[in-house]
mmCIF file of the N, C-alpha and C atoms, coordinates in Angstrom:
data_MODEL
# 
_entry.id   MODEL 
# 
loop_
_atom_site.group_PDB 
_atom_site.id 
_atom_site.type_symbol 
_atom_site.label_atom_id 
_atom_site.label_alt_id 
_atom_site.label_comp_id 
_atom_site.label_asym_id 
_atom_site.label_entity_id 
_atom_site.label_seq_id 
_atom_site.pdbx_PDB_ins_code 
_atom_site.Cartn_x 
_atom_site.Cartn_y 
_atom_site.Cartn_z 
_atom_site.occupancy 
_atom_site.B_iso_or_equiv 
_atom_site.pdbx_formal_charge 
_atom_site.auth_seq_id 
_atom_site.auth_comp_id 
_atom_site.auth_asym_id 
_atom_site.auth_atom_id 
_atom_site.pdbx_PDB_model_num 
ATOM 1   N N  . MET A 1 1  ? 0.940   -1.480  -0.124  1.00 0.00 ? 1  MET A N  1 
ATOM 2   C CA . MET A 1 1  ? -0.388  -0.323  -0.239  1.00 0.00 ? 1  MET A CA 1 
ATOM 3   C C  . MET A 1 1  ? 1.055   1.382   0.207   1.00 0.00 ? 1  MET A C  1 
ATOM 4   N N  . ALA A 1 2  ? 2.470   1.391   -0.458  1.00 0.00 ? 2  ALA A N  1 
ATOM 5   C CA . ALA A 1 2  ? 3.480   2.502   -0.226  1.00 0.00 ? 2  ALA A CA 1 
ATOM 6   C C  . ALA A 1 2  ? 2.786   2.929   -1.531  1.00 0.00 ? 2  ALA A C  1 
ATOM 7   N N  . SER A 1 3  ? 2.590   2.143   -2.810  1.00 0.00 ? 3  SER A N  1 
ATOM 8   C CA . SER A 1 3  ? 1.921   3.207   -3.983  1.00 0.00 ? 3  SER A CA 1 
ATOM 9   C C  . SER A 1 3  ? 0.926   4.185   -3.246  1.00 0.00 ? 3  SER A C  1 
ATOM 10  N N  . ARG A 1 4  ? -0.088  4.248   -2.709  1.00 0.00 ? 4  ARG A N  1 
ATOM 11  C CA . ARG A 1 4  ? -0.901  5.061   -2.191  1.00 0.00 ? 4  ARG A CA 1 
ATOM 12  C C  . ARG A 1 4  ? -0.829  5.906   -1.343  1.00 0.00 ? 4  ARG A C  1 
ATOM 13  N N  . GLN A 1 5  ? -1.648  7.204   -1.939  1.00 0.00 ? 5  GLN A N  1 
ATOM 14  C CA . GLN A 1 5  ? -1.639  8.557   -1.794  1.00 0.00 ? 5  GLN A CA 1 
ATOM 15  C C  . GLN A 1 5  ? -1.891  8.439   -0.147  1.00 0.00 ? 5  GLN A C  1 
ATOM 16  N N  . PRO A 1 6  ? -1.486  9.792   0.589   1.00 0.00 ? 6  PRO A N  1 
ATOM 17  C CA . PRO A 1 6  ? -1.662  9.486   1.994   1.00 0.00 ? 6  PRO A CA 1 
ATOM 18  C C  . PRO A 1 6  ? -3.082  10.313  1.952   1.00 0.00 ? 6  PRO A C  1 
ATOM 19  N N  . GLU A 1 7  ? -2.929  11.208  0.928   1.00 0.00 ? 7  GLU A N  1 
ATOM 20  C CA . GLU A 1 7  ? -4.368  11.921  1.841   1.00 0.00 ? 7  GLU A CA 1 
ATOM 21  C C  . GLU A 1 7  ? -5.411  11.329  0.936   1.00 0.00 ? 7  GLU A C  1 
ATOM 22  N N  . VAL A 1 8  ? -5.418  10.950  0.220   1.00 0.00 ? 8  VAL A N  1 
ATOM 23  C CA . VAL A 1 8  ? -6.999  10.863  -0.426  1.00 0.00 ? 8  VAL A CA 1 
ATOM 24  C C  . VAL A 1 8  ? -8.061  9.801   0.092   1.00 0.00 ? 8  VAL A C  1 
ATOM 25  N N  . PRO A 1 9  ? -8.921  10.112  -0.151  1.00 0.00 ? 9  PRO A N  1 
ATOM 26  C CA . PRO A 1 9  ? -10.095 9.868   0.601   1.00 0.00 ? 9  PRO A CA 1 
ATOM 27  C C  . PRO A 1 9  ? -10.903 8.130   -0.181  1.00 0.00 ? 9  PRO A C  1 
ATOM 28  N N  . GLU A 1 10 ? -11.525 7.328   0.554   1.00 0.00 ? 10 GLU A N  1 
ATOM 29  C CA . GLU A 1 10 ? -11.445 5.718   0.037   1.00 0.00 ? 10 GLU A CA 1 
ATOM 30  C C  . GLU A 1 10 ? -12.525 5.765   -1.523  1.00 0.00 ? 10 GLU A C  1 
ATOM 31  N N  . THR A 1 11 ? -13.003 6.939   -1.948  1.00 0.00 ? 11 THR A N  1 
ATOM 32  C CA . THR A 1 11 ? -13.504 6.593   -2.849  1.00 0.00 ? 11 THR A CA 1 
ATOM 33  C C  . THR A 1 11 ? -12.870 7.020   -4.175  1.00 0.00 ? 11 THR A C  1 
ATOM 34  N N  . LYS A 1 12 ? -12.113 8.128   -3.858  1.00 0.00 ? 12 LYS A N  1 
ATOM 35  C CA . LYS A 1 12 ? -10.942 8.261   -4.916  1.00 0.00 ? 12 LYS A CA 1 
ATOM 36  C C  . LYS A 1 12 ? -10.025 7.266   -4.693  1.00 0.00 ? 12 LYS A C  1 
ATOM 37  N N  . ALA A 1 13 ? -9.637  6.446   -3.640  1.00 0.00 ? 13 ALA A N  1 
ATOM 38  C CA . ALA A 1 13 ? -8.714  4.942   -3.565  1.00 0.00 ? 13 ALA A CA 1 
ATOM 39  C C  . ALA A 1 13 ? -9.346  4.356   -4.472  1.00 0.00 ? 13 ALA A C  1 
ATOM 40  N N  . SER A 1 14 ? -10.305 3.767   -4.067  1.00 0.00 ? 14 SER A N  1 
ATOM 41  C CA . SER A 1 14 ? -11.359 2.541   -4.602  1.00 0.00 ? 14 SER A CA 1 
ATOM 42  C C  . SER A 1 14 ? -11.164 2.955   -6.488  1.00 0.00 ? 14 SER A C  1 
ATOM 43  N N  . GLU A 1 15 ? -11.808 4.305   -6.976  1.00 0.00 ? 15 GLU A N  1 
ATOM 44  C CA . GLU A 1 15 ? -11.540 4.723   -8.036  1.00 0.00 ? 15 GLU A CA 1 
ATOM 45  C C  . GLU A 1 15 ? -10.152 4.658   -9.364  1.00 0.00 ? 15 GLU A C  1 
ATOM 46  N N  . TRP A 1 16 ? -9.163  4.616   -8.224  1.00 0.00 ? 16 TRP A N  1 
ATOM 47  C CA . TRP A 1 16 ? -7.988  5.014   -8.231  1.00 0.00 ? 16 TRP A CA 1 
ATOM 48  C C  . TRP A 1 16 ? -7.378  3.760   -9.095  1.00 0.00 ? 16 TRP A C  1 
ATOM 49  N N  . ARG A 1 17 ? -7.997  2.640   -7.883  1.00 0.00 ? 17 ARG A N  1 
ATOM 50  C CA . ARG A 1 17 ? -7.896  1.244   -7.966  1.00 0.00 ? 17 ARG A CA 1 
ATOM 51  C C  . ARG A 1 17 ? -8.229  0.804   -9.085  1.00 0.00 ? 17 ARG A C  1 
ATOM 52  N N  . ASP A 1 18 ? -9.293  1.179   -9.789  1.00 0.00 ? 18 ASP A N  1 
ATOM 53  C CA . ASP A 1 18 ? -10.618 0.147   -10.813 1.00 0.00 ? 18 ASP A CA 1 
ATOM 54  C C  . ASP A 1 18 ? -9.668  1.006   -11.721 1.00 0.00 ? 18 ASP A C  1 
ATOM 55  N N  . ASN A 1 19 ? -9.219  2.214   -12.170 1.00 0.00 ? 19 ASN A N  1 
ATOM 56  C CA . ASN A 1 19 ? -8.262  2.815   -13.419 1.00 0.00 ? 19 ASN A CA 1 
ATOM 57  C C  . ASN A 1 19 ? -7.891  1.714   -13.596 1.00 0.00 ? 19 ASN A C  1 
ATOM 58  N N  . LYS A 1 20 ? -6.535  1.188   -12.443 1.00 0.00 ? 20 LYS A N  1 
ATOM 59  C CA . LYS A 1 20 ? -5.081  1.030   -12.273 1.00 0.00 ? 20 LYS A CA 1 
ATOM 60  C C  . LYS A 1 20 ? -5.847  -1.097  -12.881 1.00 0.00 ? 20 LYS A C  1 
ATOM 61  N N  . ARG A 1 21 ? -6.500  -1.033  -12.695 1.00 0.00 ? 21 ARG A N  1 
ATOM 62  C CA . ARG A 1 21 ? -6.938  -2.666  -12.734 1.00 0.00 ? 21 ARG A CA 1 
ATOM 63  C C  . ARG A 1 21 ? -7.911  -2.424  -14.274 1.00 0.00 ? 21 ARG A C  1 
ATOM 64  N N  . ARG A 1 22 ? -8.107  -1.825  -14.530 1.00 0.00 ? 22 ARG A N  1 
ATOM 65  C CA . ARG A 1 22 ? -8.595  -1.697  -15.825 1.00 0.00 ? 22 ARG A CA 1 
ATOM 66  C C  . ARG A 1 22 ? -8.083  -1.494  -17.156 1.00 0.00 ? 22 ARG A C  1 
ATOM 67  N N  . GLU A 1 23 ? -6.679  -0.563  -16.499 1.00 0.00 ? 23 GLU A N  1 
ATOM 68  C CA . GLU A 1 23 ? -6.065  -0.385  -17.336 1.00 0.00 ? 23 GLU A CA 1 
ATOM 69  C C  . GLU A 1 23 ? -5.153  -1.078  -17.469 1.00 0.00 ? 23 GLU A C  1 
ATOM 70  N N  . ALA A 1 24 ? -4.955  -2.220  -16.114 1.00 0.00 ? 24 ALA A N  1 
ATOM 71  C CA . ALA A 1 24 ? -4.034  -3.268  -16.533 1.00 0.00 ? 24 ALA A CA 1 
ATOM 72  C C  . ALA A 1 24 ? -4.704  -4.304  -17.453 1.00 0.00 ? 24 ALA A C  1 
ATOM 73  N N  . ALA A 1 25 ? -6.227  -4.600  -17.046 1.00 0.00 ? 25 ALA A N  1 
ATOM 74  C CA . ALA A 1 25 ? -7.177  -5.604  -18.460 1.00 0.00 ? 25 ALA A CA 1 
ATOM 75  C C  . ALA A 1 25 ? -6.682  -5.184  -19.515 1.00 0.00 ? 25 ALA A C  1 
ATOM 76  N N  . CYS A 1 26 ? -6.841  -3.921  -19.865 1.00 0.00 ? 26 CYS A N  1 
ATOM 77  C CA . CYS A 1 26 ? -6.261  -3.398  -21.355 1.00 0.00 ? 26 CYS A CA 1 
ATOM 78  C C  . CYS A 1 26 ? -4.957  -3.795  -21.762 1.00 0.00 ? 26 CYS A C  1 
ATOM 79  N N  . ILE A 1 27 ? -4.292  -3.644  -21.335 1.00 0.00 ? 27 ILE A N  1 
ATOM 80  C CA . ILE A 1 27 ? -2.576  -4.369  -21.131 1.00 0.00 ? 27 ILE A CA 1 
ATOM 81  C C  . ILE A 1 27 ? -2.438  -5.522  -21.888 1.00 0.00 ? 27 ILE A C  1 
ATOM 82  N N  . SER A 1 28 ? -2.837  -5.854  -20.796 1.00 0.00 ? 28 SER A N  1 
ATOM 83  C CA . SER A 1 28 ? -2.915  -7.506  -20.893 1.00 0.00 ? 28 SER A CA 1 
ATOM 84  C C  . SER A 1 28 ? -3.496  -8.007  -21.645 1.00 0.00 ? 28 SER A C  1 
ATOM 85  N N  . PRO A 1 29 ? -3.401  -9.356  -22.226 1.00 0.00 ? 29 PRO A N  1 
ATOM 86  C CA . PRO A 1 29 ? -3.912  -10.412 -23.003 1.00 0.00 ? 29 PRO A CA 1 
ATOM 87  C C  . PRO A 1 29 ? -4.781  -10.761 -22.335 1.00 0.00 ? 29 PRO A C  1 
ATOM 88  N N  . VAL A 1 30 ? -5.698  -10.829 -21.885 1.00 0.00 ? 30 VAL A N  1 
ATOM 89  C CA . VAL A 1 30 ? -6.705  -11.273 -21.090 1.00 0.00 ? 30 VAL A CA 1 
ATOM 90  C C  . VAL A 1 30 ? -7.485  -11.702 -21.787 1.00 0.00 ? 30 VAL A C  1 
ATOM 91  N N  . HIS A 1 31 ? -8.282  -12.842 -21.286 1.00 0.00 ? 31 HIS A N  1 
ATOM 92  C CA . HIS A 1 31 ? -9.627  -13.522 -22.115 1.00 0.00 ? 31 HIS A CA 1 
ATOM 93  C C  . HIS A 1 31 ? -10.729 -13.397 -21.690 1.00 0.00 ? 31 HIS A C  1 
ATOM 94  N N  . PRO A 1 32 ? -11.768 -12.922 -22.956 1.00 0.00 ? 32 PRO A N  1 
ATOM 95  C CA . PRO A 1 32 ? -12.596 -12.236 -22.849 1.00 0.00 ? 32 PRO A CA 1 
ATOM 96  C C  . PRO A 1 32 ? -13.918 -12.526 -21.504 1.00 0.00 ? 32 PRO A C  1 
ATOM 97  N N  . LYS A 1 33 ? -14.236 -13.612 -21.510 1.00 0.00 ? 33 LYS A N  1 
ATOM 98  C CA . LYS A 1 33 ? -14.425 -14.791 -20.199 1.00 0.00 ? 33 LYS A CA 1 
ATOM 99  C C  . LYS A 1 33 ? -14.140 -14.307 -18.729 1.00 0.00 ? 33 LYS A C  1 
ATOM 100 N N  . HIS A 1 34 ? -12.633 -13.926 -18.975 1.00 0.00 ? 34 HIS A N  1 
ATOM 101 C CA . HIS A 1 34 ? -12.278 -14.456 -17.589 1.00 0.00 ? 34 HIS A CA 1 
ATOM 102 C C  . HIS A 1 34 ? -12.120 -12.355 -17.548 1.00 0.00 ? 34 HIS A C  1 
ATOM 103 N N  . HIS A 1 35 ? -12.169 -11.452 -18.697 1.00 0.00 ? 35 HIS A N  1 
ATOM 104 C CA . HIS A 1 35 ? -11.896 -10.426 -18.448 1.00 0.00 ? 35 HIS A CA 1 
ATOM 105 C C  . HIS A 1 35 ? -13.233 -9.647  -17.678 1.00 0.00 ? 35 HIS A C  1 
ATOM 106 N N  . SER A 1 36 ? -14.374 -10.254 -17.871 1.00 0.00 ? 36 SER A N  1 
ATOM 107 C CA . SER A 1 36 ? -15.762 -9.570  -17.410 1.00 0.00 ? 36 SER A CA 1 
ATOM 108 C C  . SER A 1 36 ? -15.618 -10.155 -15.974 1.00 0.00 ? 36 SER A C  1 
ATOM 109 N N  . ALA A 1 37 ? -14.988 -11.357 -15.478 1.00 0.00 ? 37 ALA A N  1 
ATOM 110 C CA . ALA A 1 37 ? -15.479 -12.399 -14.725 1.00 0.00 ? 37 ALA A CA 1 
ATOM 111 C C  . ALA A 1 37 ? -14.642 -10.676 -13.575 1.00 0.00 ? 37 ALA A C  1 
ATOM 112 N N  . LEU A 1 38 ? -12.980 -10.637 -13.674 1.00 0.00 ? 38 LEU A N  1 
ATOM 113 C CA . LEU A 1 38 ? -12.749 -9.043  -13.444 1.00 0.00 ? 38 LEU A CA 1 
ATOM 114 C C  . LEU A 1 38 ? -13.568 -8.422  -12.988 1.00 0.00 ? 38 LEU A C  1 
ATOM 115 N N  . PHE A 1 39 ? -14.228 -7.812  -13.158 1.00 0.00 ? 39 PHE A N  1 
ATOM 116 C CA . PHE A 1 39 ? -15.118 -6.737  -13.182 1.00 0.00 ? 39 PHE A CA 1 
ATOM 117 C C  . PHE A 1 39 ? -16.826 -6.943  -12.696 1.00 0.00 ? 39 PHE A C  1 
ATOM 118 N N  . THR A 1 40 ? -16.671 -8.297  -12.157 1.00 0.00 ? 40 THR A N  1 
ATOM 119 C CA . THR A 1 40 ? -18.068 -8.786  -11.630 1.00 0.00 ? 40 THR A CA 1 
ATOM 120 C C  . THR A 1 40 ? -18.468 -8.610  -10.146 1.00 0.00 ? 40 THR A C  1 
# 
């Protein structure tokens, strides 16, 4: 959790994590079924 900024509210932090996860999913060659499973 060292990469997380100290003064960020929970909503912003979770939003940032979602963006990172989505970004990672776009970059890595994930199978469509597996991809949708990540976001359920």
